[in-house]
C-alpha positions in Angstrom: 3.9 -0.9 -44.6 3.1 2.0 -42.2 -0.1 1.9 -40.1 -1.4 4.9 -38.3 -3.7 4.7 -35.3 -5.8 7.8 -35.5 -7.3 7.0 -32.0 -3.8 7.0 -30.4 -2.6 9.7 -28.1 0.8 9.5 -29.9 1.0 12.1 -32.6 1.0 10.8 -36.1 4.5 12.0 -36.9 5.8 10.2 -33.8 4.1 7.0 -34.9 5.8 7.3 -38.3 9.2 7.9 -36.6 8.7 4.9 -34.2 7.6 2.6 -37.1 10.6 3.6 -39.2 12.9 2.9 -36.3 11.4 -0.6 -35.9 11.7 -1.2 -39.6 15.4 -0.4 -39.5 16.0 -2.5 -36.4 14.1 -5.4 -37.9 16.0 -5.2 -41.1 12.9 -4.3 -43.2 14.7 -1.1 -44.1 18.5 -1.3 -44.6 21.2 1.2 -45.2 20.8 2.8 -48.6 17.1 1.8 -48.9 14.9 4.6 -50.2 12.0 5.5 -47.9 8.6 6.5 -49.3 8.3 10.0 -50.5 6.3 12.6 -48.5 3.7 12.8 -51.2 3.3 9.0 -51.6 3.1 8.4 -47.8 0.7 11.3 -47.4 -1.7 9.7 -49.9 -1.2 6.2 -48.7 -1.9 7.1 -45.0 -4.4 9.9 -45.7 -2.2 12.2 -43.6 -1.3 15.9 -44.2 2.0 16.2 -46.1 3.3 18.6 -43.4 2.9 15.9 -40.8 4.9 13.4 -43.0 7.5 16.1 -43.5 7.8 16.6 -39.7 8.5 12.9 -39.3 11.1 13.0 -42.1 12.8 16.0 -40.5 12.9 14.2 -37.2 14.4 11.1 -38.8 17.0 13.3 -40.5 17.8 15.1 -37.3 18.4 11.8 -35.5 20.8 10.8 -38.4 18.6 7.8 -39.4 18.0 9.1 -42.9 19.6 11.5 -45.4 18.1 13.3 -48.3 19.4 13.6 -51.8 17.9 16.5 -53.7 15.8 15.3 -56.6 16.2 11.7 -55.6 14.5 11.3 -52.2 15.4 10.2 -48.7 17.4 7.1 -47.9 18.3 5.1 -44.7 21.8 6.2 -43.5 24.7 3.8 -43.2 24.8 4.4 -39.4 21.1 4.2 -38.7 21.1 0.8 -37.1 24.1 1.6 -35.0 22.6 4.8 -33.8 19.3 3.1 -32.9 21.2 0.3 -31.0 23.2 2.9 -29.1 20.0 4.8 -28.2 18.3 1.6 -27.0 21.4 0.7 -25.0 21.0 4.0 -23.3 17.6 2.9 -22.1 19.1 0.1 -20.0 19.2 2.4 -17.1 15.4 2.8 -17.3 15.1 -1.0 -17.4 17.3 -1.3 -14.3 15.0 1.1 -12.5 12.0 -0.9 -13.6 13.6 -4.1 -12.4 14.2 -2.6 -9.0 10.5 -1.6 -8.9 9.6 -5.2 -9.8 11.8 -6.5 -7.0 10.3 -4.2 -4.5 6.8 -5.2 -5.6 7.7 -8.8 -4.9 7.9 -10.0 -8.5 10.1 -13.0 -8.5 13.3 -13.0 -10.6 12.2 -16.2 -12.3 9.1 -14.4 -13.6 11.2 -11.6 -15.1 13.7 -14.1 -16.6 10.8 -16.0 -18.1 9.6 -12.8 -19.9 13.2 -12.1 -21.1 13.5 -15.6 -22.4 10.2 -15.3 -24.1 11.1 -12.1 -25.9 14.6 -13.2 -26.9 13.1 -16.6 -28.0 10.7 -14.7 -30.3 13.7 -13.0 -31.9 15.5 -16.3 -32.4 12.4 -17.8 -34.1 12.3 -14.8 -36.5 16.0 -15.3 -37.4 15.4 -19.0 -38.4 
């Protein structure tokens, strides 16, 4: 499920956090689903358990997972909503990028084509 790029400049724990977020948004992980244990993920990915624990702590801090002592960690009920809200907060960044595109002479139709392509991919996945 998880794949780590050891050559990436992105720290391993951040790669795990990002992939977990994508799994939640894509519906691969749903509210109440158990996430792999620190030990099992450490063995599977050949990564130090402390690195995995750092990712788990970050996911917990963001409210995406919760831990039940003796049972493990689970996706929280509000994880998807929290991620959607966070992504919505990035619309300002997108607005700034669009202004840069406009100043660079990139035509609106090119941008809309990319938007349609991306949203079209989503619709095909939903079928």
